C-alpha positions in Angstrom: -11.7 7.4 -23.9 -10.0 6.6 -20.6 -8.4 3.2 -20.2 -8.4 1.7 -16.6 -5.7 -0.8 -15.9 -6.6 -3.3 -13.1 -4.5 -6.0 -11.5 -5.9 -9.2 -10.6 -5.1 -10.6 -7.2 -6.3 -14.0 -6.0 -7.0 -13.5 -2.2 -8.6 -14.5 1.1 -11.3 -12.8 3.0 -10.3 -12.9 6.5 -12.1 -11.4 9.6 -10.3 -8.0 9.2 -11.1 -7.8 5.4 -8.6 -8.3 2.5 -4.9 -7.4 3.0 -2.8 -6.5 0.1 0.9 -5.2 0.4 0.3 -4.0 3.9 -2.9 -2.4 3.1 -6.2 -3.6 4.7 -9.6 -3.3 2.7 -12.7 -3.8 4.6 -16.4 -2.8 4.1 -19.8 -4.2 5.0 -20.3 -5.9 1.7 -17.6 -8.4 2.8 -19.4 -9.7 5.7 -21.0 -12.8 4.1 -17.7 -13.8 2.4 -15.3 -13.7 5.6 -13.4 -16.9 6.1 -15.4 -18.5 3.5 -13.9 -20.3 0.1 -14.9 -18.8 -3.1 -16.0 -22.0 -4.5 -13.8 -21.9 -7.7 -11.5 -24.9 -7.1 -9.4 -24.1 -10.0 -8.4 -20.7 -8.3 -7.7 -22.8 -4.9 -10.9 -21.2 -3.5 -9.5 -17.8 -3.5 -11.5 -14.7 -4.2 -11.1 -12.8 -7.5 -9.9 -9.3 -6.2 -9.1 -6.6 -8.7 -7.2 -3.4 -8.0 -6.7 -0.1 -10.1 -3.0 0.1 -10.8 -3.1 4.0 -10.5 -5.3 4.2 -7.5 -4.8 1.7 -4.7 -7.5 3.1 -2.5 -10.2 0.8 -3.6 -10.6 -2.8 -4.7 -13.3 -4.9 -6.3 -14.2 -8.4 -5.4 -15.9 -10.5 -7.9 -18.2 -13.2 -6.3 -19.5 -16.6 -7.7 -23.0 -15.6 -6.7 -24.8 -14.2 -9.9 -27.4 -12.3 -8.0 -24.9 -10.6 -5.9 -22.6 -7.9 -7.8 -18.9 -7.4 -7.1 -18.3 -5.6 -4.0 -16.1 -2.3 -4.0 -14.2 -1.6 -0.8 -12.0 1.2 0.7 -8.6 1.1 2.0 -9.0 1.2 5.8 -5.0 1.4 6.5 -5.1 5.3 6.8 -8.0 5.8 9.1 
């Protein structure tokens, strides 16, 4: 059974997407969340962002909207 190790990073969804360690992650799914607070005051209104420790090419963003699943966005830095 494979084990996946993920890192939790609180973050901001800016007009360019999400920047983590000089990488920029962006996709169409982030559109409604750009420049918006997460709505979770105890996390300072930052979004819950997860990254695989062994593959930094993708991130996952957990949203507070139950009907909308977490988005998966690719690294745009190398394009």
